[in-house]
N, C-alpha and C positions, 0 to 999 in steps of 0.2 A: 226818678227809677220805678219802676212799675213791678207790684208782685200779683199774681198771683194764687189764690189761696183755694183750695177744695174741700170741700166738707160731706159727709152724709154718709161716709161709706158704715160698713161693718159686716156683721154674721146676719143672714137671715137661711130663712129655709126655703127648699126649693118651690116655685109656685107666689113667693111672696115678692114685695115688693121696697124699694127704696127711692129717694128723690137727692142725688148730688149737686149741689149747688156750687157755683165757681165764683168769686167775686177779686175783682181787680179794686188793688190799690195803689195809691201812690201819684203819677204824677200822669193824670191821664187824658190824652186831649182829646181823641176818641178810638172807640175800637172797632174792626170792620170784624170779619169773618173772626167764628170763635167755634172751636170743635170740641170735643172729648175721645179720649183715646184713650184703649187698653194695653197691659200687655203684663205677658208670662213670665215668670223665669225662664231662661232658657228658647223665649222665642220672639220676635220679631214683634215691634208695638202697632199696635194694625187704629184704622177707624173706625169708632161708633158711628159719631154720626158728628153732621157739620152744621151751624146757621151763620147766613150772611146777616151784616145789619138791617136789612131791611125784612126777614124773618122766612126767606129760601131758605130748606131743610131741603138733606143728604143725608142717609144712613145706612149702613152695613148690611148687606141681604140677611146677616144673621139675626141683629134686634130689629126688624121693619116688622112693624106692629107690634109691639112689645114696648120699645122704649122711645122715649119724645126728647126731642129737643129744646129749651126754651130761652129767650134773655129777654132782658130791661135793659136796653140802652140807659135810662137814668138814673138806672142804678151799680151802672156797671160789673154786671152781675149774667151769669148763664146755668142752667137747671138741666138735668137729664131724669128724667121720670121714668124708672124702669121697672115695667110692670114683668109679672109671668116669668121669673128670674129660673135661670137652669143654670145647674153645678159646672156649668163648660163658659158661664159667664162669669165666673171667678177670677179677676185678676185685681193691677193695681191702674184704677182709671186716674187721668190727667185731664186737665182742661189746658188749651191754649186759646192766646188770642191773636188778631196782627193791631198791633196798637200804634198809633201815628197819625200825621194829617197826609192823606192824601197828595201823591204817590210816595212819599217818605213813612213806609212802614218798617216793624220790625216784631220779631214774632218773639212771645213771651209766656212761660211755662209754668204751671204750679208744680208743686213738689211730687201729688197725687196722691189718693185714697185709695185705701185696701177694699174691698167688696168680696167678700165670702160666700158662696150658695153652696148649704151643705146641711143637711139634717143628722 
């Protein structure tokens, strides 16, 4: 079994920063693409950023220039550095990862961490 656990969420003032972490544990042969997503109650989950195993990244337009996704393959972790936070960034942030041995992959999700941007 594979578990993804997020941490680092919390309450921050507009303009502030937070760093989210996602750690995979259990039987983890290899993690390919990893991503961060967010969801606000009543709305669809939206992609925030993704990163391939070799470090290629992709960002939602709303976070480009403010958020940075990174990963450490040796530690099965991914991070999301969030700067210049805005109230509209408030959401539950979840990470996912495509785990297995190519091409037999399965996507796992964490339970999420709350990020609240408010003064």
